[in-house]
Residue frames as a rotation matrix with the C-alpha (Angstrom) as fourth column:
UNK 1
0.540 0.732 -0.416 -179.33
-0.004 -0.492 -0.871 -18.38
-0.842 0.472 -0.263 99.32
UNK 2
0.061 -0.482 0.874 -178.42
0.919 0.369 0.139 -18.80
-0.389 0.795 0.466 95.65
UNK 3
0.030 -0.127 -0.991 -176.97
-0.065 -0.990 0.125 -15.72
-0.997 0.060 -0.038 93.92
UNK 4
-0.027 0.037 0.999 -177.97
0.845 0.535 0.003 -16.79
-0.534 0.844 -0.045 90.42
UNK 5
0.861 0.500 -0.094 -178.76
0.380 -0.755 -0.535 -13.19
-0.338 0.425 -0.840 89.42
UNK 6
0.239 -0.859 -0.453 -175.01
-0.466 -0.510 0.723 -12.48
-0.852 0.038 -0.522 89.05
UNK 7
-0.644 -0.553 0.528 -174.64
0.060 0.651 0.756 -15.28
-0.762 0.519 -0.386 86.51
UNK 8
0.503 0.848 -0.167 -176.48
-0.002 -0.193 -0.981 -13.79
-0.864 0.494 -0.095 83.55
UNK 9
0.486 -0.276 0.829 -175.82
0.868 0.264 -0.421 -13.74
-0.102 0.924 0.368 79.81
UNK 10
0.876 -0.124 0.466 -175.06
0.023 -0.954 -0.298 -10.00
0.482 0.272 -0.833 80.02
UNK 11
0.693 -0.640 0.332 -172.47
-0.542 -0.159 0.825 -10.60
-0.475 -0.752 -0.457 82.73
UNK 12
0.380 -0.548 0.745 -170.85
0.448 0.814 0.370 -13.45
-0.809 0.193 0.555 80.79
UNK 13
0.560 -0.135 0.817 -170.63
0.803 -0.153 -0.576 -11.51
0.203 0.979 0.022 77.51
UNK 14
0.918 -0.284 0.277 -169.18
-0.337 -0.926 0.167 -8.55
0.209 -0.247 -0.946 79.40
UNK 15
0.486 -0.765 0.422 -166.41
-0.241 0.347 0.906 -10.80
-0.840 -0.542 -0.015 80.72
UNK 16
0.371 -0.286 0.883 -165.79
0.797 0.587 -0.145 -12.20
-0.477 0.758 0.446 77.23
UNK 17
0.808 0.010 0.589 -165.59
0.406 -0.734 -0.544 -8.70
0.428 0.679 -0.597 75.75
UNK 18
0.832 -0.508 0.225 -163.20
-0.540 -0.646 0.539 -7.44
-0.128 -0.569 -0.812 78.45
UNK 19
0.381 -0.704 0.599 -160.89
0.131 0.683 0.719 -10.45
-0.915 -0.195 0.352 78.06
UNK 20
0.460 -0.166 0.872 -160.71
0.885 0.157 -0.437 -9.88
-0.065 0.974 0.219 74.32
UNK 21
0.898 -0.095 0.430 -159.95
0.000 -0.977 -0.214 -6.19
0.441 0.192 -0.877 74.86
UNK 22
0.663 -0.666 0.341 -157.14
-0.560 -0.140 0.817 -7.18
-0.497 -0.732 -0.466 77.25
UNK 23
0.129 -0.594 -0.794 -155.70
-0.848 0.349 -0.399 -9.65
0.514 0.725 -0.458 74.73
UNK 24
-0.642 -0.324 0.695 -156.36
-0.713 0.587 -0.385 -12.42
-0.284 -0.742 -0.607 77.26
UNK 25
0.410 0.912 -0.022 -158.77
-0.821 0.359 -0.443 -14.40
-0.396 0.200 0.896 75.08
UNK 26
0.207 -0.363 -0.908 -156.87
-0.630 0.660 -0.408 -17.67
0.748 0.657 -0.092 74.84
UNK 27
0.756 -0.254 0.603 -155.81
-0.333 0.643 0.689 -20.92
-0.563 -0.722 0.402 76.44
UNK 28
-0.236 -0.791 0.565 -153.68
0.386 0.457 0.801 -23.14
-0.892 0.407 0.197 74.21
UNK 29
-0.497 0.192 0.846 -155.85
0.835 -0.159 0.527 -21.75
0.236 0.968 -0.081 71.40
UNK 30
-0.938 0.240 0.250 -157.74
-0.255 -0.966 -0.028 -18.48
0.235 -0.090 0.968 70.98
UNK 31
-0.515 0.828 0.220 -161.31
-0.276 0.083 -0.958 -18.19
-0.811 -0.554 0.185 72.25
UNK 32
0.207 0.624 -0.754 -162.61
-0.926 -0.123 -0.356 -18.24
-0.315 0.772 0.552 68.68
UNK 33
-0.411 -0.437 -0.800 -160.64
-0.682 0.729 -0.048 -21.40
0.604 0.526 -0.598 67.87
UNK 34
-0.977 0.079 0.199 -161.89
-0.105 0.635 -0.766 -23.08
-0.186 -0.769 -0.612 71.05
UNK 35
-0.198 0.978 -0.064 -165.51
-0.496 -0.156 -0.854 -22.17
-0.845 -0.137 0.516 70.30
UNK 36
0.174 0.236 -0.956 -165.27
-0.982 0.117 -0.150 -23.34
0.077 0.965 0.253 66.68
UNK 37
-0.681 -0.522 -0.514 -163.59
-0.486 0.847 -0.216 -26.61
0.548 0.102 -0.830 67.69
UNK 38
-0.842 0.447 0.302 -166.27
-0.112 0.404 -0.908 -27.27
-0.528 -0.798 -0.290 70.32
UNK 39
0.068 0.913 -0.401 -168.98
-0.726 -0.230 -0.648 -26.61
-0.684 0.335 0.648 67.74
UNK 40
0.917 0.133 -0.375 -167.44
-0.368 0.640 -0.674 -28.96
0.150 0.757 0.636 65.20
UNK 41
0.552 -0.728 0.406 -164.68
-0.313 0.271 0.910 -31.12
-0.773 -0.630 -0.078 66.64
UNK 42
0.514 -0.490 -0.704 -161.68
-0.788 0.055 -0.614 -31.58
0.340 0.870 -0.358 64.39
UNK 43
0.962 -0.274 0.004 -159.62
0.261 0.917 0.301 -34.76
-0.086 -0.289 0.954 64.36
UNK 44
0.581 -0.805 -0.119 -156.00
-0.696 -0.567 0.441 -34.10
-0.422 -0.173 -0.890 65.32
UNK 45
0.458 -0.615 -0.642 -152.96
-0.321 0.559 -0.765 -35.63
0.829 0.556 0.059 63.71
UNK 46
0.609 -0.287 -0.739 -150.78
0.700 0.634 0.330 -37.67
0.374 -0.718 0.587 66.09
UNK 47
-0.516 -0.846 0.132 -148.29
0.701 -0.506 -0.502 -34.77
0.492 -0.167 0.855 66.27
UNK 48
-0.381 0.457 0.803 -151.04
-0.343 -0.877 0.336 -32.26
0.858 -0.148 0.492 67.10
UNK 49
0.692 0.632 -0.349 -152.51
0.033 0.456 0.890 -34.67
0.721 -0.627 0.295 69.65
UNK 50
0.211 -0.716 -0.666 -149.14
0.934 0.348 -0.077 -35.01
0.287 -0.606 0.742 71.41
UNK 51
-0.656 -0.429 0.622 -148.69
0.328 -0.903 -0.277 -31.24
0.680 0.022 0.733 71.26
UNK 52
0.181 0.817 0.547 -151.98
-0.425 -0.437 0.793 -30.75
0.887 -0.376 0.268 73.11
UNK 53
0.746 0.019 -0.666 -150.92
0.483 0.674 0.559 -33.33
0.459 -0.739 0.493 75.69
UNK 54
-0.263 -0.951 -0.163 -147.60
0.871 -0.161 -0.465 -31.56
0.416 -0.265 0.870 76.22
UNK 55
-0.423 0.133 0.897 -149.33
-0.092 -0.990 0.104 -28.22
0.902 -0.039 0.431 76.75
UNK 56
0.605 0.740 0.294 -151.62
-0.366 -0.070 0.928 -29.37
0.707 -0.669 0.229 79.57
UNK 57
0.568 -0.506 -0.650 -148.76
0.755 0.635 0.165 -31.26
0.329 -0.584 0.742 81.24
UNK 58
-0.488 -0.852 0.190 -146.59
0.738 -0.519 -0.431 -28.15
0.466 -0.070 0.882 81.19
UNK 59
-0.151 0.492 0.858 -149.37
-0.009 -0.868 0.496 -25.71
0.989 0.067 0.135 82.10
UNK 60
0.660 0.492 -0.568 -149.93
0.499 0.279 0.820 -27.00
0.562 -0.825 -0.062 85.65
UNK 61
0.434 -0.445 -0.783 -148.56
0.810 -0.188 0.555 -24.53
-0.395 -0.875 0.279 88.19
UNK 62
-0.694 -0.720 -0.018 -147.60
0.617 -0.608 0.499 -21.85
-0.370 0.335 0.866 85.68
UNK 63
-0.052 0.609 -0.792 -149.13
-0.283 -0.769 -0.573 -18.72
-0.958 0.194 0.213 84.23
UNK 64
0.768 0.419 0.484 -150.44
0.319 0.406 -0.857 -19.09
-0.556 0.812 0.178 80.70
UNK 65
0.818 -0.505 -0.276 -147.68
-0.567 -0.624 -0.537 -16.84
0.099 0.595 -0.797 79.35
UNK 66
-0.111 -0.896 0.429 -144.96
-0.901 0.272 0.337 -18.93
-0.419 -0.349 -0.838 80.99
UNK 67
0.102 0.231 0.968 -146.58
0.005 0.973 -0.233 -22.22
-0.995 0.029 0.098 79.95
UNK 68
0.951 0.297 0.087 -146.86
0.094 -0.009 -0.996 -21.12
-0.295 0.955 -0.037 76.33
UNK 69
0.511 -0.834 -0.210 -143.24
-0.857 -0.472 -0.209 -20.02
0.075 0.287 -0.955 76.26
UNK 70
-0.314 -0.601 0.735 -141.99
-0.655 0.697 0.291 -23.33
-0.687 -0.391 -0.612 77.68
UNK 71
0.377 0.577 0.724 -144.35
0.131 0.741 -0.659 -25.30
-0.917 0.343 0.204 75.44
UNK 72
0.930 -0.051 -0.365 -143.07
-0.359 -0.349 -0.866 -23.57
-0.083 0.936 -0.343 72.31
UNK 73
0.031 -0.999 -0.019 -139.47
-1.000 -0.031 0.005 -24.43
-0.005 0.019 -1.000 73.20
UNK 74
-0.284 -0.078 0.956 -140.31
-0.390 0.920 -0.041 -28.04
-0.876 -0.384 -0.292 74.06
UNK 75
0.672 0.628 0.393 -142.27
0.118 0.433 -0.893 -28.59
-0.731 0.647 0.217 70.85
UNK 76
0.720 -0.493 -0.489 -139.51
-0.690 -0.424 -0.587 -27.06
0.082 0.760 -0.645 68.73
UNK 77
-0.317 -0.884 0.344 -137.01
-0.914 0.382 0.138 -29.44
-0.253 -0.271 -0.929 70.33
UNK 78
-0.005 0.399 0.917 -139.29
-0.127 0.909 -0.396 -32.46
-0.992 -0.119 0.046 69.90
UNK 79
0.916 0.398 -0.051 -139.75
-0.078 0.053 -0.996 -31.75
-0.394 0.916 0.080 66.21
UNK 80
0.539 -0.779 -0.321 -136.03
-0.796 -0.345 -0.498 -31.20
0.277 0.524 -0.805 65.67
UNK 81
-0.469 -0.877 0.100 -134.52
-0.821 0.392 -0.415 -33.89
0.325 -0.277 -0.904 67.91
UNK 82
-0.019 0.540 -0.842 -137.30
0.026 0.842 0.539 -36.26
0.999 -0.012 -0.030 68.91
UNK 83
0.887 0.452 0.098 -137.86
-0.116 0.013 0.993 -37.43
0.448 -0.892 0.064 72.49
UNK 84
-0.091 -0.986 -0.143 -134.36
0.348 0.103 -0.932 -36.58
0.933 -0.134 0.333 73.68
UNK 85
0.655 0.480 -0.583 -134.88
0.672 -0.016 0.741 -36.55
0.347 -0.877 -0.333 77.46
UNK 86
-0.064 -0.775 -0.629 -131.57
0.923 -0.285 0.258 -34.92
-0.379 -0.564 0.734 78.40
UNK 87
-0.827 -0.243 0.507 -131.98
0.473 -0.788 0.393 -32.10
0.304 0.565 0.767 75.91
UNK 88
0.060 0.938 0.342 -135.60
0.276 -0.345 0.897 -31.47
0.959 0.040 -0.279 76.87
UNK 89
0.563 0.095 -0.821 -134.66
0.819 0.069 0.570 -31.52
0.111 -0.993 -0.039 80.55
UNK 90
-0.548 -0.814 -0.194 -132.08
0.818 -0.570 0.080 -28.82
-0.176 -0.115 0.978 79.85
UNK 91
-0.618 0.431 0.658 -134.97
0.148 -0.758 0.635 -26.64
0.772 0.489 0.405 78.64
UNK 92
0.229 0.788 0.571 -137.38
-0.689 -0.283 0.667 -27.45
0.687 -0.546 0.479 81.47
UNK 93
-0.704 -0.707 -0.059 -136.11
-0.421 0.483 -0.768 -28.94
0.572 -0.516 -0.638 84.73
UNK 94
0.013 0.697 0.717 -138.96
-0.920 0.289 -0.264 -31.23
-0.391 -0.657 0.645 85.73
UNK 95
-0.856 -0.516 0.013 -138.06
-0.475 0.798 0.372 -34.90
-0.203 0.312 -0.928 85.30
UNK 96
-0.504 0.722 0.473 -141.60
0.327 0.667 -0.669 -36.26
-0.799 -0.182 -0.572 85.71
UNK 97
0.467 0.723 -0.509 -143.16
-0.192 -0.479 -0.856 -33.89
-0.863 0.498 -0.085 83.20
UNK 98
-0.064 -0.574 -0.816 -140.37
-0.969 -0.159 0.188 -34.33
-0.237 0.803 -0.547 80.65
UNK 99
-0.897 -0.244 0.368 -140.52
-0.207 0.969 0.137 -38.12
-0.390 0.047 -0.920 81.01
UNK 100
-0.084 0.958 0.274 -144.30
0.319 0.286 -0.903 -38.03
-0.944 0.012 -0.330 80.43
UNK 101
0.502 0.238 -0.831 -143.95
-0.579 -0.622 -0.528 -35.81
-0.643 0.746 -0.174 77.35
UNK 102
-0.503 -0.770 -0.393 -141.24
-0.840 0.327 0.433 -38.08
-0.205 0.548 -0.811 75.93
UNK 103
-0.766 0.250 0.592 -143.37
0.141 0.964 -0.225 -41.20
-0.628 -0.089 -0.774 76.42
UNK 104
0.309 0.948 -0.076 -146.42
0.181 -0.137 -0.974 -39.61
-0.934 0.287 -0.214 74.79
UNK 105
0.268 -0.268 -0.925 -144.34
-0.837 -0.540 -0.086 -38.30
-0.476 0.798 -0.369 71.88
UNK 106
-0.779 -0.627 -0.014 -142.84
-0.570 0.698 0.433 -41.75
-0.262 0.346 -0.901 71.24
UNK 107
-0.762 0.548 0.345 -146.29
0.498 0.836 -0.229 -43.39
-0.415 -0.003 -0.910 71.38
UNK 108
-0.592 0.547 -0.591 -148.26
-0.409 -0.837 -0.364 -40.59
-0.694 0.026 0.719 69.73
UNK 109
-0.657 0.361 -0.662 -149.44
-0.630 0.219 0.745 -42.63
0.413 0.907 0.083 66.74
UNK 110
-0.672 0.368 -0.642 -150.82
0.446 0.894 0.046 -45.41
0.591 -0.256 -0.765 68.92
UNK 111
-0.726 0.374 -0.577 -152.29
0.488 -0.311 -0.816 -43.07
-0.484 -0.874 0.043 71.56
UNK 112
-0.672 0.459 -0.582 -154.01
-0.607 -0.791 0.077 -40.85
-0.424 0.405 0.810 69.01
UNK 113
-0.648 0.404 -0.646 -155.44
-0.391 0.551 0.737 -43.82
0.654 0.730 -0.199 67.15
UNK 114
-0.685 0.366 -0.630 -156.80
0.652 0.693 -0.306 -45.41
0.325 -0.621 -0.714 70.33
UNK 115
-0.780 0.373 -0.503 -158.37
0.108 -0.710 -0.696 -42.14
-0.617 -0.597 0.513 71.49
UNK 116
-0.551 0.561 -0.617 -160.35
-0.808 -0.545 0.226 -41.61
-0.210 0.623 0.754 68.29
UNK 117
-0.738 0.315 -0.597 -161.58
-0.019 0.874 0.485 -45.20
0.674 0.370 -0.639 68.29
UNK 118
-0.819 0.410 -0.401 -163.52
0.510 0.202 -0.836 -44.51
-0.261 -0.889 -0.375 71.50
UNK 119
-0.480 0.720 0.501 -167.17
0.679 -0.056 0.732 -43.76
0.556 0.691 -0.462 70.91
UNK 120
0.629 0.773 0.085 -168.25
0.531 -0.507 0.680 -41.59
0.568 -0.383 -0.729 73.83
UNK 121
0.375 -0.461 0.804 -166.95
-0.396 -0.864 -0.311 -38.71
0.838 -0.202 -0.506 75.93
UNK 122
0.759 -0.058 0.649 -166.70
-0.631 0.182 0.754 -40.62
-0.162 -0.982 0.101 79.23
UNK 123
0.833 -0.468 0.295 -164.59
0.487 0.873 0.009 -43.33
-0.262 0.136 0.956 77.61
UNK 124
0.420 -0.694 0.585 -162.30
0.461 -0.392 -0.796 -40.72
0.782 0.604 0.155 76.05
UNK 125
0.508 -0.205 0.836 -161.93
-0.665 -0.710 0.230 -38.90
0.547 -0.673 -0.497 79.39
UNK 126
0.869 -0.172 0.464 -161.01
-0.237 0.678 0.696 -42.15
-0.434 -0.715 0.548 81.12
UNK 127
0.685 -0.641 0.347 -158.47
0.712 0.488 -0.505 -42.87
0.155 0.593 0.790 78.41
UNK 128
0.363 -0.549 0.753 -156.88
0.028 -0.801 -0.597 -39.42
0.931 0.238 -0.276 78.71
UNK 129
0.677 -0.057 0.734 -156.73
-0.707 -0.327 0.627 -39.63
0.204 -0.943 -0.261 82.51
UNK 130
0.876 -0.352 0.328 -154.60
0.182 0.873 0.452 -42.76
-0.446 -0.336 0.830 82.14
UNK 131
0.647 -0.684 0.336 -151.90
0.347 -0.128 -0.929 -41.02
0.679 0.718 0.155 80.09
UNK 132
-0.130 -0.796 -0.592 -148.61
0.951 0.068 -0.301 -40.13
0.279 -0.602 0.748 81.83
UNK 133
-0.841 -0.313 -0.442 -148.89
0.496 -0.772 -0.397 -37.14
-0.217 -0.553 0.805 84.17
UNK 134
-0.684 0.706 0.184 -152.53
-0.432 -0.595 0.677 -36.48
0.588 0.383 0.712 83.24
UNK 135
-0.914 0.401 -0.052 -155.03
0.253 0.468 -0.847 -36.91
-0.316 -0.787 -0.530 86.06
UNK 136
-0.194 0.949 0.248 -158.78
0.949 0.246 -0.199 -36.45
-0.250 0.196 -0.948 86.05
UNK 137
0.500 0.385 -0.776 -158.89
0.272 -0.920 -0.281 -32.63
-0.822 -0.070 -0.565 86.15
UNK 138
-0.376 -0.721 -0.582 -156.07
-0.446 -0.410 0.796 -32.29
-0.812 0.559 -0.167 83.61
UNK 139
-0.754 0.172 0.634 -157.84
0.537 0.716 0.445 -34.86
-0.378 0.676 -0.633 81.42
UNK 140
0.356 0.934 -0.039 -160.85
0.787 -0.322 -0.526 -32.53
-0.504 0.156 -0.849 81.22
UNK 141
0.295 -0.361 -0.885 -158.58
-0.289 -0.916 0.277 -29.65
-0.911 0.174 -0.374 80.25
UNK 142
-0.764 -0.644 0.036 -156.97
-0.213 0.304 0.928 -31.75
-0.608 0.702 -0.370 77.52
UNK 143
-0.442 0.674 0.591 -160.31
0.808 0.585 -0.063 -33.10
-0.389 0.450 -0.804 76.31
UNK 144
0.553 0.646 -0.527 -161.72
0.375 -0.757 -0.535 -29.59
-0.744 0.098 -0.661 76.00
UNK 145
-0.021 -0.652 -0.758 -158.69
-0.573 -0.613 0.543 -28.50
-0.819 0.446 -0.361 73.97
UNK 146
-0.911 -0.266 0.317 -159.27
0.050 0.689 0.723 -31.54
-0.410 0.674 -0.614 71.74
UNK 147
-0.762 0.635 -0.128 -162.85
-0.448 -0.374 0.812 -30.43
0.468 0.676 0.569 71.11
UNK 148
-0.448 0.630 -0.635 -164.81
0.723 0.672 0.156 -32.31
0.525 -0.389 -0.757 73.75
UNK 149
-0.062 0.506 0.860 -167.55
-0.225 -0.847 0.482 -30.16
0.972 -0.164 0.166 75.29
UNK 150
0.395 0.076 -0.915 -166.41
0.772 0.512 0.376 -30.71
0.497 -0.855 0.144 78.87
UNK 151
0.816 -0.018 0.578 -165.39
-0.287 -0.881 0.377 -28.59
0.503 -0.474 -0.723 81.84
UNK 152
-0.224 -0.892 -0.392 -162.07
0.366 0.295 -0.882 -28.36
0.903 -0.341 0.261 83.65
UNK 153
0.787 0.610 -0.087 -163.11
0.271 -0.216 0.938 -28.26
0.554 -0.762 -0.335 87.31
UNK 154
-0.281 -0.956 -0.084 -160.04
0.574 -0.097 -0.813 -26.38
0.769 -0.277 0.576 88.50
UNK 155
-0.587 -0.033 -0.809 -159.77
0.794 -0.221 -0.567 -24.23
-0.160 -0.975 0.156 91.63
UNK 156
-0.954 0.205 -0.220 -161.24
-0.229 -0.969 0.093 -21.13
-0.194 0.139 0.971 89.95
UNK 157
-0.473 0.817 -0.330 -164.25
-0.341 0.175 0.924 -22.94
0.812 0.550 0.195 88.54
UNK 158
-0.294 0.339 -0.894 -164.88
0.765 0.644 -0.008 -24.67
0.573 -0.686 -0.448 91.86
UNK 159
-0.794 -0.041 -0.607 -164.85
0.471 -0.673 -0.570 -21.32
-0.385 -0.738 0.554 93.67
UNK 160
-0.834 0.522 -0.178 -167.25
-0.530 -0.670 0.519 -19.88
0.152 0.528 0.836 91.12
UNK 161
-0.355 0.717 -0.600 -169.56
0.126 0.672 0.729 -22.85
0.926 0.184 -0.329 91.53
UNK 162
-0.444 0.133 -0.886 -169.59
0.893 0.144 -0.426 -22.31
0.071 -0.981 -0.183 95.29
UNK 163
-0.911 0.095 -0.402 -170.29
-0.012 -0.979 -0.205 -18.61
-0.413 -0.182 0.892 94.77
UNK 164
-0.672 0.696 -0.251 -173.13
-0.410 -0.068 0.909 -19.46
0.616 0.714 0.331 92.40
UNK 165
-0.291 0.570 -0.768 -174.68
0.541 0.760 0.359 -21.87
0.789 -0.312 -0.530 94.91
UNK 166
0.124 0.278 0.952 -174.57
-0.528 -0.794 0.301 -19.38
0.840 -0.540 0.048 97.75
UNK 167
0.949 0.194 -0.250 -173.68
0.060 0.666 0.743 -22.31
0.311 -0.720 0.620 100.04
UNK 168
0.399 -0.851 0.341 -170.58
-0.806 -0.503 -0.312 -21.13
0.437 -0.150 -0.887 101.93
UNK 169
0.536 -0.176 0.826 -170.28
-0.527 0.695 0.490 -24.53
-0.660 -0.698 0.279 103.65
UNK 170
0.940 -0.161 0.300 -168.97
0.328 0.667 -0.669 -25.84
-0.093 0.727 0.680 100.31
UNK 171
0.685 -0.723 0.086 -165.88
-0.633 -0.650 -0.421 -23.63
0.360 0.234 -0.903 100.59
UNK 172
0.143 -0.639 0.756 -164.21
-0.815 0.357 0.456 -26.20
-0.561 -0.681 -0.470 102.83
UNK 173
0.471 0.110 0.876 -164.73
0.203 0.952 -0.228 -28.81
-0.859 0.285 0.426 100.09
UNK 174
0.932 -0.196 -0.305 -162.97
-0.360 -0.396 -0.845 -26.86
0.045 0.897 -0.439 97.33
UNK 175
0.284 -0.844 0.456 -159.86
-0.152 0.430 0.890 -28.82
-0.947 -0.322 -0.007 96.40
UNK 176
0.327 -0.212 -0.921 -157.78
-0.917 -0.306 -0.255 -28.66
-0.228 0.928 -0.294 93.22
UNK 177
-0.724 -0.682 -0.104 -156.58
-0.689 0.711 0.141 -32.25
-0.023 0.174 -0.985 93.64
UNK 178
-0.870 0.494 0.012 -159.87
0.492 0.868 -0.069 -34.00
-0.044 -0.054 -0.998 94.38
UNK 179
-0.724 0.651 0.226 -163.24
-0.399 -0.664 0.633 -32.83
0.562 0.368 0.741 93.08
UNK 180
-0.852 0.486 0.195 -165.97
-0.036 0.318 -0.947 -33.09
-0.522 -0.814 -0.253 95.71
UNK 181
-0.623 0.658 0.423 -169.34
0.773 0.434 0.462 -34.31
0.121 0.615 -0.779 94.34
UNK 182
0.324 0.783 -0.531 -171.25
0.825 -0.508 -0.246 -31.43
-0.463 -0.358 -0.811 95.97
UNK 183
-0.145 -0.469 -0.871 -168.87
-0.106 -0.868 0.485 -28.86
-0.984 0.163 0.076 94.54
UNK 184
-0.953 -0.182 0.243 -169.16
0.192 0.257 0.947 -30.48
-0.235 0.949 -0.210 91.13
UNK 185
-0.184 0.966 0.181 -172.96
0.982 0.189 -0.012 -30.35
-0.046 0.176 -0.983 91.36
UNK 186
0.357 0.261 -0.897 -172.76
0.390 -0.914 -0.111 -26.62
-0.849 -0.310 -0.428 92.16
UNK 187
-0.589 -0.653 -0.477 -170.46
-0.231 -0.429 0.873 -26.06
-0.775 0.624 0.102 89.17
UNK 188
-0.841 0.295 0.453 -172.72
0.539 0.531 0.654 -28.07
-0.047 0.795 -0.605 86.86
UNK 189
0.207 0.948 -0.241 -175.75
0.904 -0.279 -0.325 -26.04
-0.375 -0.150 -0.915 87.95
UNK 190
0.097 -0.286 -0.953 -173.83
-0.046 -0.958 0.283 -22.85
-0.994 0.017 -0.106 87.19
UNK 191
-0.879 -0.473 -0.068 -172.88
-0.108 0.057 0.993 -24.12
-0.465 0.879 -0.101 83.73
UNK 192
-0.449 0.800 0.397 -176.45
0.885 0.459 0.077 -25.19
-0.121 0.386 -0.915 83.03
UNK 193
0.408 0.609 -0.680 -177.69
0.553 -0.758 -0.347 -21.67
-0.727 -0.234 -0.646 83.82
UNK 194
-0.056 -0.526 -0.849 -175.05
-0.348 -0.787 0.510 -19.93
-0.936 0.324 -0.139 81.70
UNK 195
-0.918 -0.252 0.306 -175.22
0.159 0.473 0.867 -22.33
-0.363 0.844 -0.394 78.75
UNK 196
-0.125 0.954 0.271 -179.00
0.969 0.176 -0.175 -21.97
-0.214 0.241 -0.947 78.60
UNK 197
0.491 0.325 -0.808 -178.71
0.335 -0.927 -0.169 -18.18
-0.804 -0.188 -0.564 78.87
UNK 198
-0.070 -0.662 -0.746 -175.93
-0.525 -0.612 0.592 -17.75
-0.849 0.433 -0.305 76.26
UNK 199
0.906 0.405 -0.125 -176.51
-0.334 0.502 -0.798 -20.67
-0.260 0.764 0.590 73.89
UNK 200
0.216 -0.925 -0.313 -172.79
-0.886 -0.052 -0.460 -21.48
0.410 0.377 -0.831 74.11
UNK 201
0.384 -0.144 -0.912 -171.06
0.102 0.988 -0.113 -24.83
0.918 -0.049 0.395 74.75
UNK 202
0.984 -0.026 -0.177 -170.05
0.178 0.067 0.982 -25.71
-0.014 -0.997 0.070 78.31
UNK 203
0.274 -0.961 0.027 -166.41
0.949 0.275 0.158 -25.89
-0.159 -0.018 0.987 77.28
UNK 204
-0.208 -0.315 0.926 -166.47
0.564 -0.812 -0.149 -22.33
0.799 0.492 0.346 76.00
UNK 205
0.713 0.497 0.494 -168.27
-0.155 -0.577 0.802 -20.98
0.684 -0.649 -0.335 79.07
UNK 206
0.829 -0.444 -0.341 -165.66
0.542 0.488 0.684 -22.81
-0.137 -0.752 0.645 81.15
UNK 207
-0.077 -0.967 0.243 -162.62
0.985 -0.112 -0.132 -21.24
0.155 0.229 0.961 79.48
UNK 208
-0.038 0.117 0.992 -164.07
0.184 -0.975 0.122 -17.71
0.982 0.187 0.016 79.65
UNK 209
0.890 0.404 0.209 -164.97
-0.138 -0.197 0.971 -18.04
0.433 -0.893 -0.119 83.35
UNK 210
0.621 -0.733 -0.279 -161.58
0.769 0.499 0.399 -19.59
-0.153 -0.462 0.873 84.15
UNK 211
-0.252 -0.772 0.583 -159.71
0.840 -0.474 -0.265 -16.83
0.481 0.424 0.768 82.38
UNK 212
0.231 0.430 0.873 -161.85
-0.036 -0.893 0.449 -14.08
0.972 -0.135 -0.191 83.91
UNK 213
0.989 0.116 -0.090 -161.27
0.074 0.141 0.987 -15.47
0.127 -0.983 0.131 87.41
UNK 214
0.389 -0.919 -0.070 -157.56
0.917 0.378 0.129 -16.02
-0.092 -0.114 0.989 86.83
UNK 215
-0.357 -0.543 0.760 -157.03
0.684 -0.706 -0.184 -12.46
0.637 0.454 0.624 85.58
UNK 216
-0.822 0.001 -0.569 -159.00
0.503 -0.465 -0.728 -10.91
-0.265 -0.885 0.382 88.43
UNK 217
-0.772 0.598 0.215 -162.05
-0.249 -0.596 0.763 -9.79
0.585 0.535 0.609 86.44
UNK 218
0.443 0.854 -0.272 -164.16
-0.006 0.306 0.952 -11.80
0.896 -0.420 0.141 88.87
UNK 219
-0.435 -0.683 0.587 -163.22
-0.537 -0.327 -0.778 -10.80
0.723 -0.653 -0.225 92.39
UNK 220
-0.209 0.308 0.928 -163.78
-0.974 0.019 -0.225 -12.16
-0.087 -0.951 0.296 95.89
UNK 221
0.481 0.369 -0.796 -163.37
-0.529 0.846 0.072 -15.84
0.699 0.386 0.602 95.06
UNK 222
-0.371 -0.787 -0.492 -160.93
-0.050 0.546 -0.836 -16.77
0.927 -0.286 -0.242 97.80
UNK 223
-0.312 0.237 0.920 -162.98
-0.895 -0.398 -0.200 -15.99
0.319 -0.886 0.337 100.87
UNK 224
0.209 0.402 0.891 -163.16
-0.819 0.570 -0.065 -19.13
-0.534 -0.717 0.449 103.00
UNK 225
0.988 0.142 -0.064 -161.92
-0.152 0.784 -0.603 -21.36
-0.035 0.605 0.795 100.19
UNK 226
0.341 -0.912 0.227 -158.61
-0.151 0.185 0.971 -23.18
-0.928 -0.366 -0.075 100.29
UNK 227
0.183 -0.394 -0.901 -156.15
-0.980 -0.150 -0.133 -23.45
-0.083 0.907 -0.414 97.42
């Protein structure tokens, strides 16, 4: 049985309001910046493009507060010293992530130029997923932060999609490394309902739901679902 009645405009705006009151209304940018950028996508400079790449690379496996703190230090070092691997590694001890950030920083002019030459969202997502240390789910996160109206199908969103569908059999298919087509369909149906109800872009609905789930405003998402 589908539990669509939980996923209403009133419920969504309540979550948005509570997150703002908590000071939790942000990802790499504030909720307002994300919404404005999704409504009218801005074109990033190569430096800003690389900065967005670095954030999503660093964010995996960390709280937003920790990720932002590390990201600020890494970006300060990149601007001051360039892609100095040893120095950056002394700030953050993950060789693979630092190597990826260094490569993107060195090639930022070329990468940024190639990205904005692409004419459609799918092509841009494929391009982003081919960058160092950026897979398909992270590519969606990066694309949304760059102003593409897409969804990051992470573990929280997948669990919400399953909850929306009411199909508990999908819990066994929730996987943060590989997105199951049935789980994706459940998530897309959830976004369709909420976007139609609120008039907001999918990318904005995504970041509010993700943040609300992550902070515990939406409870009971783990039952029967694996991390």
